[in-house]
C-alpha positions in Angstrom: -5.9 9.1 6.0 -8.2 10.3 3.3 -8.1 7.3 0.9 -11.1 5.3 -0.3 -9.6 1.9 -0.4 -10.6 -1.3 1.5 -8.4 -0.9 4.5 -10.3 2.2 5.4 -13.6 0.5 5.0 -13.7 -2.8 6.9 -11.5 -5.5 8.2 -12.8 -8.2 5.8 -12.2 -6.2 2.6 -8.5 -7.0 2.1 -8.9 -10.8 2.3 -11.9 -10.9 0.0 -10.4 -8.4 -2.4 -7.1 -10.3 -2.8 -9.0 -13.6 -3.3 -11.2 -11.9 -6.0 -8.2 -10.5 -7.9 -6.3 -13.8 -7.8 -9.3 -16.0 -8.5 -8.6 -16.2 -12.2 -4.8 -16.5 -11.7 -4.7 -19.7 -9.6 -6.1 -18.2 -6.4 -5.1 -18.6 -2.8 -5.6 -21.8 -0.8 -6.4 -22.0 2.8 -3.2 -22.7 4.7 -1.1 -20.7 2.2 1.6 -18.5 3.8 0.7 -14.8 3.3 2.9 -11.8 4.0 1.7 -8.3 4.8 4.4 -5.9 3.7 4.1 -2.7 5.8 1.8 -4.4 8.3 1.5 -1.6 10.9 -0.3 -3.0 13.9 -1.2 -6.2 12.1 -4.9 -5.7 11.5 -4.9 -7.5 8.1 -2.5 -10.2 9.4 -5.1 -11.1 11.9 -7.8 -11.0 9.3 -6.0 -13.4 7.0 -5.1 -15.7 10.0 -8.8 -15.8 11.0 -9.6 -16.8 7.4 -7.4 -19.9 7.6 -4.1 -18.6 6.2 -0.6 -18.7 7.8 -0.2 -14.9 8.0 2.8 -12.8 9.0 3.6 -9.1 8.8 6.8 -7.2 8.3 7.4 -3.5 8.8 10.3 -1.0 9.4 11.9 -1.0 12.9 10.6 2.4 14.1 10.0 3.2 17.8 6.5 4.4 17.4 5.4 1.1 15.8 7.3 -0.9 18.4 5.4 0.8 21.1 2.1 -0.1 19.4 3.1 -3.7 19.2 4.0 -3.8 22.9 0.4 -2.8 23.7 -1.0 -5.7 21.7 -1.9 -9.0 23.4 0.9 -11.6 23.0 -1.1 -13.7 20.6 -1.5 -10.8 18.2 2.1 -9.8 18.0 3.8 -13.1 17.6 3.5 -13.0 13.8 4.6 -9.4 13.4 8.3 -8.8 12.5 10.7 -6.0 11.8 13.0 -5.8 8.9 16.6 -5.2 9.8 18.5 -1.9 9.4 19.3 -2.8 5.8 15.7 -3.6 5.0 16.1 -7.3 4.9 13.2 -9.5 6.0 13.6 -12.1 8.8 12.3 -14.9 6.7 13.9 -17.7 4.7 13.9 -17.5 0.9 10.9 -18.9 -0.9 8.8 -19.2 2.2 5.6 -17.4 1.2 2.8 -18.0 -1.3 1.6 -14.4 -1.5 2.6 -10.9 -0.4 0.5 -7.8 -0.4 0.6 -4.2 0.7 -1.9 -1.4 1.0 -1.1 2.3 1.2 2.6 1.4 1.7 4.5 1.9 -1.5 3.8 5.7 -1.5 6.1 5.8 1.6 8.9 3.7 0.1 11.7 6.0 -0.9 13.8 3.3 -2.6 11.8 0.6 -4.2 14.7 -1.6 -5.0 15.4 -3.1 -1.6 11.8 -4.1 -0.5 10.9 -5.4 -4.0 14.0 -7.5 -4.1 13.2 -8.8 -0.6 9.6 -9.6 -1.5 10.8 -11.5 -4.5 13.3 -13.4 -2.4 10.8 -14.6 0.2 8.1 -15.6 -2.3 8.0 -19.1 -3.8 8.3 -19.5 -7.5 5.1 -18.7 -9.5 3.7 -16.7 -6.5 2.1 -13.3 -6.7 2.5 -10.0 -5.0 -0.2 -7.3 -5.0 0.3 -3.6 -4.0 -2.4 -0.9 -3.7 -1.4 2.8 -3.2 -2.6 6.3 -4.1 -2.0 7.6 -7.6 0.7 10.1 -8.5 -1.8 12.7 -9.8 -4.4 12.3 -7.1 -6.1 15.7 -6.8 -5.4 15.9 -3.1 -2.4 14.0 -1.8 -3.9 11.9 1.1 -1.1 12.5 3.7 -0.2 16.2 3.4 -3.6 17.2 1.9 -1.9 19.4 -0.7 -3.4 19.7 -4.2 -1.5 17.3 -6.5 1.0 16.9 -3.8 2.2 13.6 -5.2 3.5 15.4 -8.3 4.2 19.0 -7.1 6.1 19.3 -3.8 7.4 22.9 -3.9 7.6 24.5 -0.5 5.7 27.6 -1.7 2.6 25.5 -2.8 2.6 23.4 0.4 3.0 26.5 2.6 0.1 28.2 0.8 -2.2 25.3 1.4 -1.2 25.3 5.1 -2.0 29.0 5.4 -5.5 28.3 4.0 -6.1 26.2 7.1 -5.9 22.7 5.7 -4.7 20.1 8.2 -4.6 16.3 8.5 -5.8 14.6 11.6 -2.3 14.8 13.2 -1.9 18.5 12.7 -4.9 20.0 14.4 -3.8 22.9 16.6 -0.6 23.5 14.6 0.1 26.9 13.2 0.4 27.5 9.5 4.2 27.7 9.8 4.4 24.5 11.8 2.1 22.6 9.4 4.0 23.9 6.3 7.4 22.9 7.8 6.2 19.4 8.7 4.6 18.9 5.3 7.6 20.1 3.4 9.8 17.8 5.3 7.4 14.9 4.9 7.1 15.5 1.2 10.8 15.0 0.9 11.3 12.1 3.3 8.0 10.3 3.7 6.2 10.1 0.3 7.4 9.0 -3.1 5.3 8.7 -6.3 7.4 7.2 -9.2 6.0 7.1 -12.7 4.3 4.0 -14.0 7.4 3.3 -16.2 9.7 3.6 -13.1 7.5 1.3 -11.1 7.4 -1.3 -13.9 11.2 -1.1 -14.3 11.9 -1.9 -10.7 9.4 -4.7 -10.5 10.6 -6.2 -13.8 14.1 -6.7 -12.4 12.7 -9.2 -9.9 9.4 -10.5 -11.3 8.7 -12.2 -14.7 5.3 -10.6 -15.0 4.2 -7.1 -14.0 0.7 -5.7 -14.6 -1.5 -2.9 -13.4 -4.9 -4.3 -12.4 -7.0 -1.3 -11.4 -10.0 -2.8 -13.3 -9.9 -5.9 -11.2 -9.5 -3.9 -8.0 -12.5 -1.7 -8.8 -14.7 -4.7 -9.5 -13.5 -6.5 -6.4 -14.2 -3.5 -4.1 -17.5 -2.3 -5.6 -19.4 -3.3 -2.5 -17.2 -1.5 0.0 -16.0 1.6 -1.9 -18.1 4.4 -3.1 -15.8 5.2 -6.0 -15.6 1.6 -7.1 -19.4 1.3 -6.9 -19.8 4.2 -9.3 -17.0 3.1 -11.6 -17.7 -0.6 -11.9 -20.1 -0.2 -14.9 -17.6 1.8 -16.9 -14.1 0.7 -15.6 -13.7 -1.8 -18.6 -13.3 1.2 -20.8 -9.5 1.8 -21.2 -9.7 5.5 -20.8 -11.6 5.2 -17.5 -9.2 2.7 -16.1 -6.3 4.9 -17.2 -7.8 7.9 -15.5 -8.4 6.0 -12.4 -4.8 4.7 -12.4 -3.5 8.2 -12.9 -5.7 10.2 -10.6 -7.0 7.9 -7.9 -5.4 4.5 -7.1 -2.7 2.3 -8.6 -2.8 -1.4 -8.2 0.4 -3.4 -9.2 0.3 -7.2 -9.5 3.6 -9.1 -10.2 4.4 -12.8 -10.5 7.7 -14.5 -9.6 9.1 -16.8 -12.3 
C-alpha cells in the first residue's frame, strides 16, 4: 500500500494523531470506548487498548479476514467483530465515545450504511475521524494507475499494466491478468466521491462536518515525510486545498 499516512509508519501514530486532532475539541479520556471502523487484524485496536482505552474493532465478514483473526492469540481477537450481512454493527446504540478509520473509506462503495451505523453507536456529542487517499491522488495507491481515483477507464488501466506497473499482490501476473484484476477492482473495490458528496452523506447523520487536513498534517509531522515538509505552509488555504485534493482527505464529524 503506497500511502504516506500514520498506519504505514508506526503503531503509535494513530493513537497520538487522534489525540492531537481532538485536543482542542474536548479530547479523549483514558477509559473512553473507541471503535476502529475497518479494523483489519486489529493493530490499532491493540494500540488504543495499550494506551488505556476500551477499544473495539469492526470489519466486513470476509473469509480472508476471518482466517487472519483465527491466527491471532485469543486475547487479541476478543475485541474484533464483524458487521452482519446488512452492514449493521454488533453494538448497542450510543455505546462509543469515538470512532476512527484509516485507509477505509476509499473502499466503501455505499457510504450511507456505515456512516449511519457509526452515528448510531456513538454517544451524543462524540466525534468520528476518517483518513483516506484523495480523489485526485496522482497515483491511486491500490491499482497504481495515474489518477485512478478519478479516471477508471479500462483502456487507461490496461495501458499502465502493459508498462509493467504492479502492486505487491500482482508480482508475476501478466499484463492481461493485472489489467483485468485492476479493472474489476476499480469498479467494485474503490470509490472516491466528491467533497460535496461526502459532506452530504455525513451531514445526514452528524450535526457538524469538517475537513481537517491542516490538523492532520501538523499532528503527523514527526512520522510523515510529506507532513514534515508541509507543516510550515499548510496554514495557507491553497496548500491545504491542494493537499486535500491530491494527497489525503481527513473528515471529522460530530454527533449532535
